[in-house]
C-alpha positions in Angstrom: 70.5 23.5 127.6 72.7 26.0 125.8 73.5 23.7 122.7 69.8 22.8 122.4 68.7 26.4 122.5 71.3 27.1 119.7 69.9 24.2 117.6 66.3 25.6 118.0 67.5 29.1 117.2 69.2 27.8 114.0 66.2 25.8 113.0 63.9 29.0 113.6 66.2 31.3 111.5 66.4 28.6 108.7 62.8 28.2 108.4 62.3 32.2 108.5 63.0 32.9 104.8 60.7 30.2 103.6 58.0 31.2 106.0 58.4 34.9 105.1 58.4 34.0 101.4 55.0 32.1 102.0 53.6 35.0 103.7 54.4 37.4 101.1 52.7 35.1 98.5 49.6 34.8 100.5 49.5 38.5 100.9 49.8 39.0 97.1 47.2 36.2 96.2 44.9 37.8 98.7 45.3 41.4 97.4 44.8 40.1 93.8 41.4 38.6 95.1 40.4 41.8 96.7 41.3 43.8 93.4 39.3 41.4 91.3 36.1 41.8 93.7 36.5 45.5 93.8 36.9 45.7 90.0 33.7 43.4 89.7 31.8 45.5 92.2 32.4 48.7 90.0 31.1 47.0 87.1 28.1 45.6 88.8 27.4 49.3 90.0 27.4 50.3 86.4 25.2 47.5 85.5 22.7 48.5 88.2 22.1 51.7 86.5 21.4 49.8 83.3 19.9 46.4 83.4 19.9 44.5 86.6 18.3 41.3 85.1 21.0 40.6 82.6 23.1 37.6 81.9 26.4 39.6 82.3 25.2 40.7 85.7 24.6 37.0 86.7 27.9 36.1 85.2 29.8 39.0 87.0 27.9 38.3 90.2 29.0 34.5 90.0 32.6 35.6 89.1 32.4 37.6 92.4 31.2 34.6 94.4 34.1 32.6 93.1 36.7 35.2 93.8 35.2 35.5 97.4 35.1 31.8 97.9 39.0 31.8 97.0 39.6 34.7 99.5 37.8 32.9 102.2 40.0 29.9 101.6 43.1 32.2 101.7 41.9 33.5 105.0 41.5 30.0 106.2 45.0 29.2 105.3 46.3 32.3 107.0 44.3 31.6 110.1 45.9 28.1 110.3 49.3 29.6 109.7 48.8 32.0 112.7 47.7 29.0 114.9 50.9 27.1 114.0 53.1 30.2 114.6 51.4 30.8 117.8 51.7 27.2 119.0 55.6 27.4 118.2 56.0 30.9 119.7 54.5 29.4 123.0 57.0 26.5 122.8 59.7 28.9 122.5 58.4 31.0 125.4 58.3 27.9 127.5 61.7 26.9 126.6 63.3 30.3 127.4 61.4 30.3 130.8 62.9 27.2 131.7 66.4 28.4 130.6 65.9 31.6 132.6 64.9 29.6 135.7 68.2 27.5 135.1 70.4 30.6 134.4 69.1 32.3 137.6 69.7 29.4 139.7 73.2 28.8 138.6 73.8 32.6 139.1 72.7 32.6 142.6 75.0 29.8 143.1 77.8 31.6 141.7 76.9 34.9 143.8 76.8 32.7 146.9 80.4 31.2 146.0 81.7 34.8 145.5 80.3 35.9 148.5 81.8 33.0 150.5 85.2 33.7 148.9 85.2 37.6 149.5 87.9 37.5 152.0 91.6 36.9 150.5 92.4 34.9 153.7 89.8 32.4 152.9 91.0 32.2 149.3 94.6 31.2 150.7 93.2 28.8 153.0 91.1 27.3 150.3 94.1 26.8 148.0 96.4 25.6 150.7 93.9 23.0 151.9 94.2 21.3 148.4 95.2 17.5 148.4 97.6 18.2 145.5 99.0 20.6 143.1 96.5 19.8 140.4 93.4 20.5 142.8 95.3 23.7 144.0 95.5 24.9 140.5 91.8 24.2 139.8 90.8 26.0 142.8 92.9 28.9 141.9 91.6 29.0 138.4 87.9 28.7 139.9 88.6 31.6 142.4 90.1 33.7 139.7 87.3 33.3 137.1 84.4 33.6 139.5 83.7 37.1 139.1 83.9 37.0 135.5 81.4 34.0 135.6 79.1 35.9 137.6 79.1 38.8 135.1 78.7 36.3 132.3 75.8 34.9 133.8 74.2 38.0 134.6 74.6 38.9 130.9 73.1 35.7 129.7 70.1 36.2 132.2 69.6 39.9 130.5 70.0 38.4 127.0 67.5 35.6 127.6 65.1 37.9 129.3 65.1 40.2 126.3 64.5 37.1 124.0 61.5 36.5 126.2 60.4 39.9 125.9 60.7 39.7 122.0 58.7 36.3 121.8 55.9 37.6 124.1 55.6 40.8 122.0 55.7 38.4 118.7 53.0 36.2 120.5 50.7 39.2 121.1 51.2 40.4 117.5 50.2 37.0 116.1 47.2 36.7 118.2 46.0 40.3 117.0 46.6 39.3 113.3 44.7 35.9 113.9 41.5 37.8 115.4 41.7 40.4 112.5 41.8 37.4 109.9 39.0 35.7 111.7 36.8 39.0 111.6 37.5 39.4 108.0 36.5 35.7 107.3 33.2 36.2 109.1 32.5 39.4 107.2 33.6 37.5 103.9 31.1 34.7 104.7 28.3 37.1 105.6 28.9 39.0 102.1 29.3 35.6 100.0 25.6 34.2 101.5 24.1 37.6 100.5 25.6 37.3 97.0 24.4 33.7 96.5 21.1 34.7 97.6 21.0 37.6 95.1 22.3 35.2 92.3 19.5 32.5 93.1 16.9 35.3 92.9 18.4 36.7 89.4 18.3 33.1 88.0 14.5 32.7 89.0 13.9 36.2 87.3 15.9 35.3 84.0 14.4 31.9 83.8 11.4 33.6 82.9 12.7 35.0 79.9 13.3 31.8 77.9 11.9 32.7 74.8 13.7 36.0 74.4 17.1 34.4 75.5 16.7 31.8 72.9 16.1 34.2 70.3 19.1 36.4 71.4 21.1 33.3 71.4 20.3 32.3 67.8 21.2 35.8 66.8 24.6 35.6 68.7 25.4 32.2 67.0 24.8 33.8 63.6 27.2 36.7 64.7 29.8 34.2 65.9 29.6 32.2 62.8 30.3 35.0 60.6 33.2 36.4 62.8 34.8 33.1 63.0 34.5 32.2 59.0 36.0 35.7 58.4 38.8 35.2 60.6 39.6 31.7 59.5 39.5 32.8 55.8 42.0 35.7 56.7 44.4 33.7 58.5 44.3 30.9 56.0 45.0 33.3 53.1 47.7 35.0 55.3 49.3 31.6 55.7 48.9 30.5 52.0 50.9 33.7 50.9 53.6 33.4 53.4 54.1 29.6 52.2 53.9 30.7 48.5 56.4 33.6 49.1 54.1 36.4 47.8 53.2 37.6 51.2 55.4 39.3 53.9 58.1 36.8 55.2 57.4 35.5 58.5 59.4 36.9 61.3 60.6 34.0 63.0 62.6 35.7 65.7 59.5 37.5 66.9 57.7 34.3 66.7 60.4 32.7 68.9 60.0 35.7 71.4 56.2 35.3 71.2 56.2 31.8 72.0 58.8 32.1 74.9 56.3 34.6 76.6 53.6 31.9 76.7 51.8 32.4 80.3 53.6 36.0 80.7 51.8 38.2 78.1 50.0 41.3 79.6 46.2 41.4 79.4 44.9 43.5 76.6 42.7 45.1 79.0 42.3 45.1 82.9 39.1 43.4 83.6 37.1 40.2 84.2 36.8 37.2 81.9 33.0 36.7 81.4 33.1 34.2 78.5 35.7 31.7 78.3 37.4 29.9 75.7 35.8 26.9 73.9 32.4 25.1 74.6 30.3 26.6 77.4 26.7 26.2 78.3 24.0 28.7 79.2 24.3 30.4 82.7 20.5 29.9 83.4 19.3 27.2 81.1 22.0 24.5 81.6 20.7 22.3 78.5 21.5 24.9 76.1 24.9 25.4 74.5 26.4 28.7 74.0 28.2 29.5 70.7 31.7 28.0 70.5 34.1 30.7 71.6 37.3 31.0 69.8 38.7 33.5 72.2 37.4 35.0 75.5 35.4 38.1 76.2 36.6 40.4 78.9 34.5 42.8 80.8 36.1 46.1 81.9 35.2 49.7 83.1 33.5 52.1 80.5 36.1 54.0 78.7 38.7 51.4 78.7 41.2 50.7 75.6 42.4 47.5 74.1 46.3 47.3 74.3 48.7 45.4 72.3 49.7 42.3 74.2 53.1 41.9 72.2 55.3 43.5 69.6 53.7 43.3 66.0 52.3 44.9 63.0 48.7 45.8 62.2 47.6 43.3 59.6 44.0 44.3 59.0 41.0 46.2 60.3 37.6 44.9 59.5 34.1 45.8 60.6 31.6 42.6 61.7 28.0 42.8 62.8 27.7 42.4 66.4 31.5 42.9 67.0 31.9 46.4 65.6 35.4 47.1 64.5 38.1 44.4 64.9 41.9 44.8 64.6 44.1 41.9 63.5 47.9 42.1 64.7 50.6 39.8 63.4 53.4 38.6 65.6 55.5 36.5 63.2 53.5 33.2 63.1 51.2 34.4 65.7 48.1 36.5 65.4 46.0 38.4 67.8 42.5 39.7 67.4 40.8 42.7 69.2 37.4 42.8 68.7 34.2 45.1 69.8 36.2 48.3 69.4 34.2 51.4 68.9 37.0 53.6 68.1 40.3 52.5 66.4 43.5 54.4 66.8 45.8 52.3 64.4 46.0 51.7 60.7 46.8 49.0 58.6 50.7 48.3 58.5 51.6 50.2 61.7 54.2 48.7 64.0 53.1 48.3 67.6 55.1 47.7 70.8 53.7 45.8 73.8 51.2 47.9 75.6 50.4 50.3 72.8 46.8 51.5 72.5 44.7 49.9 69.6 41.4 51.1 70.3 38.6 52.2 72.9 36.2 49.1 73.5 32.7 49.3 72.9 30.0 49.1 75.6 27.8 46.3 76.1 24.1 46.4 77.2 25.0 46.9 80.8 27.1 49.8 80.2 30.5 48.1 80.6 33.3 47.9 78.3 33.4 44.4 76.6 36.5 43.2 74.5 36.5 40.0 72.4 40.1 38.7 72.2 41.5 35.7 70.2 44.9 34.5 69.8 46.1 32.2 67.0 49.2 30.3 65.8 48.8 30.2 62.1 45.5 28.6 61.6 45.5 27.0 65.0 43.4 28.7 67.7 44.6 29.0 71.1 43.2 29.6 74.5 44.3 32.9 75.3 44.2 32.5 79.0 46.9 30.1 78.7 49.0 32.9 77.3 48.1 35.8 79.3 49.7 36.2 82.8 
């Protein structure tokens, strides 16, 4: 029994660091999802004061639904983990109770034996009645150590009782956490159902604006084409000058550092991606293609600033219809673009460090800040989300 308990304890303590690490990761992921939902809530609160029936409202609400669905999945995983822990703890309690019963029985036997041999005359008679010297030595050793054995057994009982109390307390704590997670999951499900109903209603309302939306889409396509052509022209010229030796030499050490940080770059602004990289379709009219996006659009709180994602040099500042001011930053072979800035804090030639403010982001029709961000390696466009942490 003792060996079994030792093995069980070793197994439990071996699994504890991994379990603790898993719980820590789950809590961090849950916190991130809750922060994302709160961030979207804040932006939707601003939207409600401006235009309730806008595409951005629909996109933000869908992003919120997606985050809430992930949060519900995370809560389901938490509940399953609590159920497993409760089952394991119940098993440990059963084993401890069984061990306690055994210890108490042995202790009672030892106490009875000590009681029977309390008289020194009985000790001597017991030893002298031995069949041989070996049996006499064993009986003498037994009588000598019986008091110590009683004390040790009593100590083992107390220790096991304490372990049992701790496991029972842990069980109650796990049950309370499980109940809390279940209650939170029900609240999230109710909120999710309400948001899905609002989204369906918003889609119906927006579907009545097909003509104006197609008109806006055509205008947007023209703005995107102008921006993309200008950016491609600037980058092609920069690469040509570098190859010919006429332009500024490429900082290959900086390029290498930039490349090593793929997936680790800080976000240019704390917000929510409302338009992803590449080709996408209209949020309402699924047969309509949206303009191809060479970067991502990030919705943020009003008054937000765009920040440099890495060390670099301001290469150029330009103004484009529909995108306000744009700042091009060079990082060796890499380039980052920050567009839709209503105020710029830098000038061409400025050296930037990671996190430096570049400019204040313009507001969109909903009253939220919206940054258009692109990342290129030479003349090859990159998906910024693959680079940002």
